[in-house]
All heavy atoms as an XYZ file, in Angstrom:
964
protein
N      20.368     -1.299      6.900
C      21.224     -0.332      6.233
C      21.828      0.586      7.285
O      21.406      1.714      7.421
C      20.436      0.465      5.239
C      19.680     -0.271      4.241
S      20.604     -0.249      2.733
C      19.664     -1.380      1.768
N      22.786      0.083      7.995
C      23.404      0.948      9.021
C      24.731      1.447      8.465
O      25.601      0.673      8.115
C      23.613      0.140     10.294
C      22.281     -0.247     10.941
S      22.420     -1.310     12.375
C      23.657     -0.537     13.342
N      24.844      2.738      8.390
C      26.069      3.340      7.951
C      26.449      4.444      8.906
O      25.606      5.282      9.277
C      25.901      3.969      6.542
C      25.623      2.938      5.484
C      25.367      3.604      4.156
O      25.216      4.816      4.056
N      25.364      2.825      3.109
N      27.659      4.446      9.389
C      28.093      5.462     10.314
C      27.281      5.429     11.577
O      27.090      4.424     12.203
N      26.718      6.590     11.946
C      25.961      6.720     13.170
C      24.467      6.468     12.947
O      23.681      6.618     13.878
C      26.112      8.142     13.755
C      27.512      8.348     14.270
O      28.169      7.377     14.676
O      27.967      9.516     14.266
N      24.058      6.018     11.745
C      22.631      5.779     11.491
C      22.221      4.528     12.240
O      22.823      3.478     12.145
C      22.393      5.551      9.992
C      22.466      6.812      9.198
N      23.449      7.748      9.382
C      21.686      7.276      8.210
C      23.261      8.747      8.521
N      22.208      8.483      7.810
N      21.132      4.649     12.974
C      20.553      3.502     13.639
C      19.456      2.941     12.737
O      18.898      3.659     11.939
C      19.991      3.893     14.994
C      21.084      4.339     15.954
C      20.514      4.614     17.323
C      21.652      5.016     18.249
N      21.161      5.353     19.568
N      19.126      1.672     12.929
C      18.144      1.008     12.097
C      16.829      1.763     12.086
O      16.169      1.898     11.051
C      17.959     -0.428     12.559
C      17.202     -1.351     11.619
C      17.878     -1.347     10.242
C      17.118     -2.729     12.137
N      16.373      2.266     13.225
C      15.072      2.942     13.252
C      15.095      4.258     12.480
O      14.049      4.777     12.109
C      14.590      3.169     14.684
C      15.452      4.128     15.491
C      16.561      3.462     16.330
O      16.823      2.285     16.100
O      17.135      4.146     17.176
N      16.250      4.816     12.197
C      16.364      6.031     11.401
C      16.712      5.789      9.962
O      16.963      6.730      9.221
C      17.408      6.958     12.069
C      16.968      7.435     13.432
O      15.792      7.630     13.694
N      17.932      7.571     14.338
N      16.746      4.545      9.555
C      17.128      4.193      8.180
C      16.126      4.765      7.183
O      14.933      4.528      7.312
C      17.189      2.667      8.079
S      17.455      2.093      6.396
N      16.610      5.554      6.230
C      15.690      6.170      5.259
C      14.911      5.139      4.429
O      13.745      5.342      4.139
C      16.560      7.027      4.369
C      17.963      6.878      4.836
C      17.981      5.980      6.004
N      15.549      4.071      4.094
C      14.874      3.005      3.298
C      13.726      2.409      4.102
O      12.622      2.259      3.623
C      15.855      1.905      2.854
C      15.125      0.746      2.189
C      16.903      2.491      1.917
N      13.999      2.137      5.363
C      12.937      1.607      6.217
C      11.805      2.580      6.372
O      10.612      2.214      6.338
C      13.520      1.279      7.604
C      12.533      0.711      8.545
C      13.173      0.346      9.864
N      12.165     -0.114     10.810
C      12.371     -0.228     12.089
N      13.547      0.076     12.621
N      11.429     -0.647     12.876
N      12.123      3.871      6.502
C      11.079      4.885      6.625
C      10.169      4.883      5.421
O       8.950      5.019      5.558
C      11.731      6.263      6.808
C      12.537      6.417      8.088
C      11.637      6.483      9.312
O      10.568      7.043      9.261
N      12.081      5.880     10.401
N      10.733      4.784      4.241
C       9.930      4.809      3.011
C       9.146      3.514      2.833
O       7.956      3.522      2.516
C      10.841      5.053      1.760
C      10.053      4.858      0.479
C      11.400      6.448      1.825
N       9.800      2.382      3.095
C       9.140      1.070      2.879
C       7.973      0.861      3.802
O       6.993      0.222      3.394
C      10.170     -0.056      3.066
C      11.333      0.002      2.072
S      10.799     -0.094      0.384
C      10.942     -1.833      0.127
N       8.033      1.382      5.005
C       6.907      1.200      5.956
C       5.619      1.785      5.365
O       4.545      1.218      5.572
C       7.209      1.854      7.291
C       8.156      1.030      8.127
C       8.486      1.760      9.430
O       8.559      2.975      9.494
N       8.763      0.962     10.471
N       5.703      2.914      4.710
C       4.534      3.544      4.122
C       3.959      2.820      2.939
O       2.766      2.873      2.676
N       4.801      2.132      2.234
C       4.370      1.435      1.009
C       3.770      0.077      1.317
O       2.830     -0.378      0.652
C       5.538      1.268      0.009
C       6.080      2.635     -0.389
C       5.130      0.461     -1.198
C       7.414      2.579     -1.098
N       4.340     -0.599      2.293
C       3.958     -1.990      2.521
C       3.064     -2.203      3.729
O       3.086     -3.263      4.352
C       5.209     -2.873      2.610
C       5.925     -2.929      1.277
C       7.184     -2.387      1.145
C       5.347     -3.498      0.165
C       7.834     -2.418     -0.054
C       5.961     -3.506     -1.034
C       7.221     -2.980     -1.161
N       2.241     -1.243      4.069
C       1.232     -1.458      5.106
C       0.239     -2.468      4.588
O       0.181     -2.791      3.405
N      -0.603     -2.976      5.459
C      -1.559     -4.013      5.111
C      -2.391     -3.670      3.885
O      -2.636     -4.500      3.049
C      -2.459     -4.326      6.302
C      -3.450     -5.440      6.035
C      -4.228     -5.804      7.241
C      -5.183     -6.942      6.923
N      -5.955     -7.366      8.086
N      -2.854     -2.426      3.781
C      -3.749     -2.013      2.727
C      -3.074     -1.120      1.682
O      -3.649     -0.907      0.602
C      -4.963     -1.294      3.316
C      -5.707     -2.135      4.261
C      -5.676     -2.047      5.627
C      -6.564     -3.236      3.969
N      -6.492     -2.986      6.170
C      -7.052     -3.747      5.202
C      -6.988     -3.827      2.773
C      -7.936     -4.806      5.255
C      -7.857     -4.887      2.844
C      -8.335     -5.380      4.079
N      -1.926     -0.560      1.978
C      -1.310      0.440      1.098
C      -1.045     -0.081     -0.316
O      -1.405      0.565     -1.306
C       0.009      0.930      1.723
O      -0.214      1.498      2.959
N      -0.452     -1.232     -0.422
C      -0.102     -1.776     -1.731
C      -1.351     -2.002     -2.581
O      -1.403     -1.630     -3.747
C       0.704     -3.093     -1.630
O       1.864     -2.845     -0.863
C       1.093     -3.621     -2.961
N      -2.368     -2.576     -1.962
C      -3.622     -2.813     -2.692
C      -4.237     -1.511     -3.166
O      -4.698     -1.423     -4.322
C      -4.601     -3.553     -1.744
C      -5.921     -3.979     -2.353
C      -5.708     -4.909     -3.526
C      -6.783     -4.638     -1.293
N      -4.254     -0.477     -2.326
C      -4.835      0.780     -2.742
C      -3.974      1.481     -3.830
O      -4.548      2.056     -4.754
C      -5.013      1.691     -1.533
C      -6.100      1.236     -0.547
C      -6.054      2.107      0.710
C      -7.451      1.272     -1.195
N      -2.681      1.381     -3.696
C      -1.834      1.982     -4.721
C      -2.044      1.310     -6.105
O      -2.125      1.981     -7.114
C      -0.351      1.860     -4.319
C       0.080      2.785     -3.187
C       1.419      2.366     -2.635
C       0.103      4.256     -3.640
N      -2.170     -0.026     -6.086
C      -2.406     -0.737     -7.321
C      -3.784     -0.380     -7.886
O      -3.928     -0.233     -9.123
C      -2.259     -2.252     -7.122
C      -0.839     -2.714     -6.845
C      -0.811     -4.194     -6.487
C       0.060     -2.455     -8.049
N      -4.788     -0.255     -7.027
C      -6.112      0.150     -7.519
C      -6.045      1.546     -8.154
O      -6.592      1.777     -9.244
C      -7.120      0.124     -6.353
N      -5.354      2.476     -7.459
C      -5.269      3.833     -7.975
C      -4.414      3.928     -9.215
O      -4.450      4.959     -9.927
C      -4.776      4.767     -6.879
C      -5.767      4.983     -5.741
C      -5.092      5.718     -4.571
C      -6.988      5.751     -6.200
N      -3.641      2.897     -9.538
C      -2.853      2.924    -10.749
C      -3.741      2.822    -11.974
O      -3.335      3.209    -13.087
C      -1.824      1.791    -10.763
O      -2.439      0.540    -10.952
N      -4.965      2.299    -11.787
C      -5.911      2.158    -12.898
C      -6.460      3.510    -13.316
O      -6.593      3.831    -14.471
C      -7.065      1.237    -12.521
C      -6.596     -0.168    -12.197
C      -7.747     -0.999    -11.598
O      -8.853     -0.467    -11.381
O      -7.503     -2.196    -11.383
N      -6.862      4.301    -12.283
C      -7.481      5.608    -12.497
C      -7.771      6.209    -11.126
O      -7.715      5.512    -10.143
C      -8.752      5.498    -13.292
C      -9.883      4.703    -12.588
C     -11.142      4.682    -13.411
N     -12.212      3.920    -12.800
C     -13.039      4.393    -11.857
N     -12.970      5.646    -11.437
N     -14.004      3.621    -11.366
N      -8.124      7.490    -11.100
C      -8.551      8.091     -9.824
C      -9.886      7.474     -9.412
O     -10.720      7.125    -10.279
C      -8.708      9.553    -10.142
C      -7.860      9.806    -11.359
C      -7.964      8.515    -12.134
N     -10.101      7.358     -8.119
C     -11.336      6.804     -7.593
C     -11.905      7.711     -6.540
O     -11.160      8.367     -5.796
C     -11.114      5.436     -6.925
C     -10.986      4.287     -7.889
C      -9.747      3.791     -8.240
C     -12.126      3.682     -8.417
C      -9.629      2.727     -9.103
C     -12.013      2.607     -9.276
C     -10.768      2.130     -9.629
O     -10.648      1.055    -10.478
N     -13.203      7.722     -6.428
C     -13.859      8.402     -5.310
C     -13.802      7.472     -4.104
O     -13.639      6.278     -4.246
C     -15.305      8.749     -5.673
C     -15.312      9.705     -6.893
C     -16.205     10.861     -6.656
N     -16.002     11.834     -7.733
C     -16.970     12.568     -8.217
N     -18.194     12.450     -7.747
N     -16.721     13.439     -9.146
N     -13.970      8.057     -2.931
C     -13.846      7.286     -1.694
C     -14.802      6.069     -1.691
O     -14.395      4.955     -1.382
C     -14.162      8.170     -0.485
C     -13.936      7.499      0.825
C     -12.691      7.496      1.422
C     -14.952      6.810      1.465
C     -12.484      6.851      2.637
C     -14.762      6.188      2.673
C     -13.549      6.198      3.246
N     -16.046      6.292     -2.045
C     -17.050      5.207     -2.060
C     -16.661      4.106     -3.027
O     -16.914      2.911     -2.762
N     -16.090      4.472     -4.165
C     -15.673      3.480     -5.146
C     -14.554      2.615     -4.578
O     -14.541      1.378     -4.762
C     -15.179      4.154     -6.430
C     -16.266      4.835     -7.199
C     -15.703      5.592     -8.418
O     -14.729      6.393     -8.235
O     -16.233      5.387     -9.499
N     -13.610      3.262     -3.884
C     -12.525      2.488     -3.248
C     -13.065      1.556     -2.178
O     -12.615      0.421     -2.045
C     -11.480      3.424     -2.636
C     -10.545      4.108     -3.644
C      -9.726      5.191     -2.947
C      -9.633      3.090     -4.295
N     -14.025      2.031     -1.432
C     -14.634      1.215     -0.385
C     -15.314      0.006     -0.982
O     -15.212     -1.111     -0.439
C     -15.655      2.081      0.388
C     -16.313      1.374      1.528
C     -15.413      1.468      2.798
N     -15.809      0.501      3.777
C     -16.778      0.654      4.661
N     -17.442      1.762      4.670
N     -17.065     -0.268      5.541
N     -15.977      0.144     -2.095
C     -16.610     -1.001     -2.769
C     -15.569     -1.908     -3.426
O     -15.743     -3.128     -3.470
C     -17.604     -0.538     -3.811
C     -18.895      0.000     -3.178
C     -19.965      0.325     -4.225
N     -19.596      1.428     -5.107
C     -19.718      2.725     -4.797
N     -20.153      3.062     -3.599
N     -19.384      3.635     -5.657
N     -14.494     -1.334     -3.889
C     -13.440     -2.092     -4.560
C     -12.711     -2.987     -3.561
O     -12.239     -4.077     -3.904
C     -12.458     -1.111     -5.211
C     -11.499     -1.631     -6.248
C     -12.258     -2.213     -7.435
C     -10.579     -0.529     -6.727
N     -12.590     -2.535     -2.323
C     -11.921     -3.288     -1.246
C     -12.900     -3.444     -0.113
O     -12.862     -2.777      0.909
C     -10.639     -2.519     -0.772
C      -9.874     -3.384      0.214
C      -9.760     -2.076     -1.934
N     -13.888     -4.353     -0.251
C     -14.967     -4.437      0.705
C     -14.588     -4.888      2.099
O     -15.305     -4.590      3.061
C     -15.916     -5.439      0.059
C     -15.103     -6.244     -0.865
C     -14.018     -5.334     -1.314
N     -13.452     -5.534      2.251
C     -13.066     -6.011      3.581
C     -12.251     -4.987      4.399
O     -11.821     -5.274      5.517
C     -12.318     -7.341      3.531
C     -11.195     -7.385      2.515
O     -11.178     -6.562      1.598
O     -10.317     -8.268      2.671
N     -12.072     -3.801      3.858
C     -11.393     -2.729      4.626
C     -12.467     -1.878      5.301
O     -13.504     -1.561      4.694
C     -10.477     -1.863      3.726
C      -9.607     -0.928      4.550
C     -11.306     -1.103      2.690
C      -8.544     -0.176      3.710
N     -12.248     -1.536      6.538
C     -13.195     -0.684      7.259
C     -13.074      0.746      6.722
O     -12.026      1.145      6.210
C     -12.943     -0.700      8.759
O     -11.736     -0.036      9.070
N     -14.128      1.521      6.915
C     -14.111      2.932      6.496
C     -12.994      3.682      7.216
O     -12.285      4.480      6.603
C     -15.457      3.606      6.751
C     -15.518      5.028      6.303
C     -16.921      5.588      6.336
O     -17.891      4.847      6.205
N     -17.026      6.900      6.477
N     -12.842      3.422      8.496
C     -11.785      4.069      9.274
C     -10.403      3.737      8.763
O      -9.531      4.607      8.619
C     -11.932      3.671     10.739
C     -10.903      4.293     11.660
C     -11.177      3.870     13.123
N     -10.193      4.427     14.013
C      -9.037      3.843     14.292
N      -8.707      2.692     13.779
N      -8.189      4.440     15.127
N     -10.163      2.449      8.428
C      -8.836      2.040      7.943
C      -8.596      2.588      6.547
O      -7.451      2.970      6.224
C      -8.730      0.502      7.962
C      -7.332     -0.006      7.608
S      -6.003      0.716      8.594
C      -6.355      0.071     10.209
N      -9.616      2.644      5.703
C      -9.470      3.212      4.378
C      -9.106      4.676      4.491
O      -8.153      5.143      3.818
C     -10.773      3.040      3.583
C     -10.759      3.644      2.157
C      -9.641      3.091      1.308
C     -12.110      3.417      1.524
N      -9.794      5.412      5.355
C      -9.501      6.814      5.580
C      -8.055      7.013      6.038
O      -7.311      7.839      5.501
C     -10.480      7.421      6.584
O     -11.786      7.333      6.060
C     -10.153      8.869      6.859
N      -7.633      6.220      7.026
C      -6.288      6.341      7.593
C      -5.224      5.993      6.569
O      -4.214      6.690      6.446
C      -6.149      5.451      8.831
C      -4.828      5.671      9.523
C      -4.607      7.096      9.997
O      -5.458      7.643     10.719
N      -3.507      7.710      9.615
N      -5.445      4.916      5.835
C      -4.428      4.503      4.819
C      -4.309      5.542      3.745
O      -3.179      5.888      3.324
C      -4.796      3.115      4.227
O      -4.927      2.174      5.312
C      -3.739      2.630      3.268
N      -5.444      6.056      3.248
C      -5.383      7.099      2.227
C      -4.684      8.354      2.774
O      -3.877      8.971      2.064
C      -6.764      7.447      1.732
C      -7.419      6.385      0.831
C      -8.884      6.685      0.642
C      -6.701      6.256     -0.491
N      -4.937      8.708      4.010
C      -4.315      9.851      4.635
C      -2.798      9.652      4.723
O      -1.990     10.537      4.424
C      -4.919     10.096      6.012
C      -4.552     11.423      6.605
C      -5.368     11.746      7.819
N      -6.738     12.071      7.418
C      -7.816     11.875      8.163
N      -7.737     11.340      9.344
N      -9.005     12.228      7.732
N      -2.388      8.437      5.097
C      -0.958      8.129      5.198
C      -0.286      8.187      3.821
O       0.829      8.731      3.691
C      -0.741      6.750      5.800
C      -1.105      6.670      7.287
O      -1.279      7.726      7.943
O      -1.270      5.535      7.777
N      -0.947      7.656      2.814
C      -0.396      7.694      1.450
C      -0.333      9.119      0.931
O       0.589      9.472      0.198
C      -1.225      6.808      0.533
C      -1.141      5.320      0.791
C      -2.192      4.544     -0.031
C       0.260      4.779      0.523
N      -1.302      9.944      1.285
C      -1.286     11.346      0.908
C      -0.143     12.063      1.606
O       0.580     12.857      1.027
C      -2.645     11.998      1.252
C      -2.737     13.434      0.824
C      -4.053     14.065      1.219
O      -4.854     13.475      1.935
O      -4.255     15.212      0.762
N       0.034     11.764      2.885
C       1.115     12.394      3.683
C       2.489     12.105      3.096
O       3.368     12.958      3.040
C       1.052     11.904      5.129
C       2.138     12.474      5.982
C       1.974     11.993      7.458
N       3.006     12.600      8.276
C       4.055     11.906      8.715
N       4.219     10.622      8.466
N       4.958     12.510      9.475
N       2.636     10.854      2.610
C       3.937     10.456      2.033
C       4.130     10.932      0.587
O       5.184     10.769      0.008
C       4.085      8.921      2.085
C       4.367      8.420      3.470
O       4.646      9.212      4.367
O       4.270      7.190      3.667
N       3.095     11.524      0.018
C       3.213     12.128     -1.312
C       2.865     11.191     -2.464
O       3.103     11.551     -3.606
N       2.296     10.044     -2.170
C       1.980      9.083     -3.236
C       0.579      9.309     -3.842
O       0.301      8.929     -4.950
C       2.024      7.634     -2.722
C       3.315      7.264     -2.067
C       3.366      6.754     -0.778
C       4.531      7.459     -2.727
C       4.563      6.441     -0.173
C       5.743      7.146     -2.117
C       5.752      6.636     -0.858
O       6.936      6.305     -0.254
N      -0.305      9.901     -3.033
C      -1.713     10.058     -3.423
C      -2.106     11.506     -3.260
O      -1.686     12.156     -2.304
C      -2.575      9.117     -2.521
C      -4.056      9.420     -2.674
C      -2.286      7.656     -2.840
N      -2.945     11.986     -4.162
C      -3.555     13.290     -3.962
C      -5.018     13.104     -3.604
O      -5.625     12.094     -3.893
C      -3.429     14.189     -5.235
C      -4.255     13.728     -6.380
C      -5.598     14.057     -6.490
C      -3.673     13.006     -7.444
C      -6.362     13.630     -7.561
C      -4.454     12.579     -8.491
C      -5.781     12.888     -8.550
O      -6.530     12.465     -9.610
N      -5.557     14.120     -2.970
C      -6.957     14.129     -2.561
C      -7.592     15.406     -3.153
O      -7.114     16.501     -2.903
C      -7.042     14.151     -1.034
C      -8.412     14.230     -0.472
C      -8.309     14.200      1.071
N      -9.576     14.107      1.700
C     -10.303     15.128      2.148
N      -9.808     16.375      2.012
N     -11.479     14.942      2.703
N      -8.665     15.218     -3.925
C      -9.344     16.369     -4.541
C     -10.792     16.393     -4.070
O     -11.518     15.389     -4.193
C      -9.299     16.205     -6.052
C      -9.903     17.389     -6.790
C      -9.699     17.221     -8.304
C     -10.333     18.415     -9.025
N     -10.180     18.245    -10.489
N     -11.202     17.499     -3.484
C     -12.562     17.654     -2.956
C     -13.382     18.397     -4.003
O     -12.970     19.464     -4.475
C     -12.547     18.424     -1.614
C     -13.969     18.592     -1.105
C     -11.686     17.701     -0.615
N     -14.548     17.859     -4.311
C     -15.481     18.496     -5.277
C     -16.572     19.196     -4.476
O     -17.104     18.635     -3.498
C     -16.084     17.444     -6.206
C     -15.099     16.826     -7.115
C     -14.425     15.667     -6.737
C     -14.813     17.395     -8.343
C     -13.500     15.068     -7.592
C     -13.870     16.798     -9.180
C     -13.221     15.644     -8.799
N     -16.898     20.400     -4.892
C     -17.889     21.205     -4.186
C     -19.324     20.810     -4.600
O     -20.054     21.589     -5.194
C     -17.654     22.688     -4.464
N     -19.644     19.595     -4.307
C     -20.999     19.080     -4.549
C     -21.713     18.952     -3.221
O     -21.105     19.109     -2.158
C     -20.923     17.683     -5.252
O     -20.203     16.811     -4.391
C     -20.254     17.779     -6.590
N     -22.971     18.683     -3.262
C     -23.734     18.461     -1.996
C     -24.279     17.043     -2.020
O     -25.113     16.757     -2.853
C     -24.865     19.486     -1.893
C     -24.329     20.875     -1.665
C     -25.422     21.817     -1.287
C     -24.817     23.203     -1.098
N     -25.682     24.172     -0.587
N     -23.828     16.202     -1.143
C     -22.727     16.389     -0.183
C     -21.388     16.426     -0.955
O     -21.323     15.912     -2.090
C     -22.821     15.188      0.721
C     -23.424     14.112     -0.129
C     -24.378     14.836     -1.055
N     -20.342     16.970     -0.333
C     -19.034     17.014     -1.010
C     -18.551     15.603     -1.340
O     -18.778     14.664     -0.569
C     -18.095     17.671      0.026
C     -18.984     18.304      1.025
C     -20.300     17.564      0.977
N     -17.908     15.448     -2.486
C     -17.340     14.164     -2.839
C     -15.827     14.383     -2.978
O     -15.353     15.465     -3.219
C     -17.919     13.641     -4.127
O     -17.756     14.547     -5.178
N     -15.099     13.306     -2.729
C     -13.648     13.334     -2.700
C     -13.093     12.276     -3.665
O     -13.601     11.156     -3.712
C     -13.118     13.104     -1.284
C     -11.600     13.102     -1.238
C     -13.677     14.090     -0.289
N     -12.124     12.691     -4.423
C     -11.440     11.769     -5.372
C     -10.010     11.620     -4.950
O      -9.344     12.554     -4.503
C     -11.522     12.372     -6.772
C     -10.784     11.579     -7.838
C     -10.839     12.278     -9.174
O     -11.794     12.069     -9.908
O      -9.902     13.105     -9.438
N      -9.485     10.384     -5.095
C      -8.096     10.088     -4.826
C      -7.444      9.554     -6.092
O      -8.053      8.805     -6.827
C      -7.987      9.039     -3.725
C      -8.526      9.525     -2.406
C      -9.849      9.358     -2.054
C      -7.685     10.151     -1.494
C     -10.345      9.808     -0.839
C      -8.143     10.599     -0.285
C      -9.484     10.423      0.056
O      -9.953     10.890      1.255
N      -6.185      9.967     -6.284
C      -5.415      9.489     -7.436
C      -3.926      9.495     -7.094
O      -3.509      9.983     -6.041
N      -3.139      8.924     -7.983
C      -1.698      8.916     -7.761
C      -1.038     10.202     -8.178
O      -1.370     10.763     -9.190
C      -1.075      7.756     -8.566
C      -1.426      6.339     -8.105
C      -0.703      5.317     -8.978
C      -1.104      6.095     -6.650
N      -0.084     10.632     -7.399
C       0.778     11.746     -7.767
C       1.861     11.234     -8.674
O       1.975     10.041     -8.933
C       1.404     12.354     -6.505
O       2.246     11.369     -5.915
C       0.351     12.842     -5.520
N       2.727     12.134     -9.138
C       3.887     11.705     -9.914
C       4.795     10.756     -9.157
O       5.290      9.751     -9.702
N       4.958     11.040     -7.857
C       5.779     10.144     -7.000
C       5.143      8.779     -6.899
O       5.807      7.763     -6.971
C       5.968     10.773     -5.630
C       6.874     10.051     -4.649
C       8.292      9.948     -5.182
C       6.843     10.761     -3.292
N       3.843      8.745     -6.716
C       3.114      7.478     -6.621
C       3.222      6.694     -7.930
O       3.436      5.506     -7.922
N       3.067      7.395     -9.034
C       3.208      6.746    -10.344
C       4.601      6.191    -10.566
O       4.772      5.121    -11.129
C       2.793      7.710    -11.458
O       1.461      8.153    -11.213
C       2.876      7.101    -12.832
N       5.612      6.911    -10.096
C       7.002      6.480    -10.320
C       7.289      5.179     -9.561
O       8.245      4.468     -9.883
C       7.988      7.577     -9.844
O       8.010      7.658     -8.418
N       6.467      4.829     -8.580
C       6.690      3.616     -7.809
C       6.040      2.395     -8.463
O       6.334      1.251     -8.076
C       6.075      3.819     -6.403
C       6.240      2.671     -5.496
S       5.168      2.726     -4.064
C       4.617      4.347     -3.927
N       5.188      2.574     -9.445
C       4.414      1.476     -9.980
C       5.241      0.359    -10.621
O       4.934     -0.813    -10.458
C       3.360      1.977    -10.982
C       2.233      2.784    -10.352
C       1.302      3.339    -11.429
C       1.495      2.004     -9.296
N       6.259      0.723    -11.362
C       7.065     -0.327    -12.032
C       7.733     -1.247    -11.014
O       7.544     -2.489    -11.074
C       8.114      0.276    -12.984
O       7.392      1.004    -13.990
C       8.981     -0.805    -13.622
N       8.467     -0.720    -10.017
C       9.053     -1.677     -9.029
C       7.981     -2.354     -8.196
O       8.116     -3.539     -7.849
C       9.930     -0.799     -8.158
C       9.608      0.608     -8.460
C       8.940      0.641     -9.802
N       6.856     -1.712     -7.892
C       5.807     -2.338     -7.135
C       5.170     -3.469     -7.940
O       4.934     -4.566     -7.384
C       4.744     -1.306     -6.755
C       3.644     -1.779     -5.827
C       4.208     -2.287     -4.503
C       2.655     -0.634     -5.576
N       4.921     -3.238     -9.194
C       4.361     -4.320    -10.053
C       5.332     -5.478    -10.173
O       4.901     -6.624    -10.189
C       3.995     -3.774    -11.444
C       2.686     -3.042    -11.441
O       1.730     -3.463    -10.805
N       2.604     -1.952    -12.156
N       6.624     -5.194    -10.271
C       7.625     -6.276    -10.289
C       7.531     -7.135     -9.041
O       7.607     -8.361     -9.094
C       9.039     -5.706    -10.443
C       9.293     -5.105    -11.817
O       8.493     -5.373    -12.768
O      10.305     -4.397    -11.987
N       7.393     -6.476     -7.889
C       7.279     -7.214     -6.635
C       5.986     -8.025     -6.572
O       5.980     -9.158     -6.118
C       7.349     -6.259     -5.437
C       7.367     -6.904     -4.077
C       8.523     -7.878     -3.921
C       7.423     -5.831     -2.991
N       4.905     -7.480     -7.064
C       3.634     -8.223     -7.100
C       3.747     -9.453     -8.002
O       3.275    -10.534     -7.620
C       2.467     -7.288     -7.565
C       1.222     -8.052     -7.872
C       2.211     -6.223     -6.491
N       4.372     -9.327     -9.159
C       4.617    -10.485    -10.030
C       5.463    -11.517     -9.326
O       5.158    -12.704     -9.343
C       5.220    -10.036    -11.377
C       5.708    -11.223    -12.173
C       4.214     -9.203    -12.176
N       6.519    -11.062     -8.661
C       7.385    -11.964     -7.941
C       6.587    -12.711     -6.869
O       6.736    -13.939     -6.680
C       8.557    -11.227     -7.276
C       9.460    -12.108     -6.488
C      10.557    -12.770     -6.959
C       9.316    -12.456     -5.114
N      11.076    -13.515     -5.946
C      10.368    -13.353     -4.813
C       8.389    -12.117     -4.119
C      10.519    -13.905     -3.548
C       8.562    -12.658     -2.863
C       9.615    -13.539     -2.575
N       5.742    -11.978     -6.117
C       4.934    -12.624     -5.073
C       4.006    -13.678     -5.683
O       3.857    -14.771     -5.123
C       4.141    -11.564     -4.323
N       3.387    -13.339     -6.776
C       2.533    -14.340     -7.452
C       3.302    -15.548     -7.907
O       2.835    -16.685     -7.743
N       4.469    -15.332     -8.474
C       5.296    -16.449     -8.957
C       5.809    -17.326     -7.816
O       6.071    -18.497     -8.020
C       6.515    -15.924     -9.741
C       6.130    -15.300    -11.070
O       4.956    -15.470    -11.521
O       6.981    -14.609    -11.680
N       5.987    -16.762     -6.655
C       6.584    -17.500     -5.544
C       5.615    -17.821     -4.409
O       6.057    -18.357     -3.362
C       7.783    -16.687     -5.004
C       8.916    -16.694     -5.988
O       9.623    -17.677     -6.127
N       9.041    -15.602     -6.722
N       4.343    -17.600     -4.599
C       3.368    -17.872     -3.578
C       3.403    -19.337     -3.114
O       3.409    -19.621     -1.923
C       1.956    -17.522     -4.000
C       0.927    -17.995     -3.015
C       0.715    -17.331     -1.827
C       0.177    -19.159     -3.272
C      -0.187    -17.779     -0.895
C      -0.741    -19.606     -2.326
C      -0.930    -18.895     -1.149
N       3.468    -20.266     -4.048
C       3.465    -21.696     -3.730
C       4.685    -22.032     -2.866
O       4.544    -22.770     -1.872
C       3.450    -22.538     -5.016
O       2.308    -22.157     -5.786
C       3.389    -24.012     -4.700
N       5.824    -21.523     -3.216
C       7.041    -21.807     -2.408
C       6.968    -21.211     -1.022
O       7.326    -21.865     -0.035
C       8.298    -21.270     -3.142
N       6.426    -19.999     -0.908
C       6.294    -19.357      0.392
C       5.262    -20.107      1.229
O       5.483    -20.382      2.426
C       5.916    -17.863      0.243
C       5.544    -17.257      1.587
C       7.036    -17.074     -0.413
N       4.147    -20.475      0.622
C       3.105    -21.225      1.357
C       3.643    -22.567      1.844
O       3.394    -22.953      2.974
C       1.882    -21.411      0.424
C       0.720    -22.039      1.163
O       0.338    -21.500      2.228
O       0.190    -23.059      0.688
N       4.419    -23.269      1.017
C       5.003    -24.545      1.419
C       5.988    -24.354      2.568
O       6.012    -25.141      3.530
C       5.707    -25.213      0.235
N       6.791    -23.296      2.510
C       7.728    -23.021      3.576
C       6.987    -22.733      4.911
O       7.381    -23.211      5.980
C       8.644    -21.842      3.223
N       5.910    -21.984      4.828
C       5.110    -21.693      6.026
C       4.518    -22.962      6.614
O       4.527    -23.181      7.816
C       4.008    -20.713      5.687
C       4.476    -19.312      5.443
C       3.318    -18.423      5.019
N       3.783    -17.040      4.821
C       3.048    -16.117      4.227
N       1.844    -16.402      3.762
N       3.540    -14.903      4.095
N       3.996    -23.811      5.736
C       3.391    -25.075      6.214
C       4.448    -25.962      6.892
O       4.177    -26.558      7.928
C       2.737    -25.822      5.066
C       1.481    -25.123      4.567
C       0.892    -25.858      3.348
N      -0.170    -25.112      2.757
C      -1.472    -25.281      3.060
N      -1.831    -26.171      3.945
N      -2.366    -24.583      2.459
N       5.634    -26.036      6.280
C       6.726    -26.840      6.894
C       7.088    -26.265      8.261
O       7.227    -26.999      9.219
C       7.961    -26.840      5.988
C       7.955    -27.878      4.899
C       9.319    -28.037      4.227
N       9.899    -26.762      3.773
C       9.587    -26.176      2.622
N       8.727    -26.704      1.794
N      10.176    -25.043      2.296
N       7.254    -24.954      8.308
C       7.615    -24.313      9.550
C       6.563    -24.554     10.630
O       6.884    -24.929     11.763
C       7.813    -22.808      9.338
C       8.195    -22.052     10.580
C       9.542    -21.915     10.912
C       7.249    -21.530     11.429
C       9.907    -21.217     12.056
C       7.587    -20.849     12.601
C       8.932    -20.697     12.915
N       5.294    -24.370     10.283
C       4.217    -24.533     11.248
C       4.142    -25.992     11.705
O       3.871    -26.253     12.896
C       2.876    -24.085     10.641
C       2.797    -22.605     10.435
O       3.664    -21.853     10.990
O       1.866    -22.146      9.738
N       4.353    -26.931     10.794
C       4.303    -28.335     11.175
C       5.437    -28.679     12.131
O       5.230    -29.409     13.114
C       4.397    -29.222      9.947
N       6.616    -28.140     11.881
C       7.762    -28.399     12.735
C       7.648    -27.688     14.083
O       8.075    -28.206     15.092
C       9.069    -27.992     12.048
C       9.433    -28.838     10.843
C      10.555    -28.292     10.034
O      11.191    -27.273     10.432
O      10.826    -28.861      8.941
N       6.995    -26.530     14.069
C       6.812    -25.781     15.320
C       5.601    -26.245     16.115
O       5.387    -25.843     17.232
C       6.680    -24.284     15.008
N       4.781    -27.117     15.479
C       3.612    -27.632     16.160
C       2.481    -26.619     16.280
O       1.667    -26.719     17.187
N       2.424    -25.642     15.333
C       1.364    -24.654     15.411
C       0.243    -24.948     14.464
O       0.321    -25.753     13.600
C       1.892    -23.232     15.128
O       2.530    -23.212     13.842
C       2.836    -22.772     16.183
């Protein structure tokens, strides 16, 4: 989306999309669409994500305004994460993309296999 003096790295669409489509971001956003979760619950829900990566991804989603973080004054303190209004507003187009991905997985997988076979990988 280059218009006028805008360079690709400054493209606003690219800036927004990078935050949504990180390796774990979409999965966490979809999980949080069900209800708010505590950190430990999210960790159990996505067992193959490291604690460090879960923390970083949630922090990035919070920074972008999609997720809120609520700290409870318990001992030890517990933290809950949920979607903000902005995060909730993204769910319809995100769900549409997830459905599209599911509908087209076979075609994408076949294309990858053809490419890899032709490339000798």
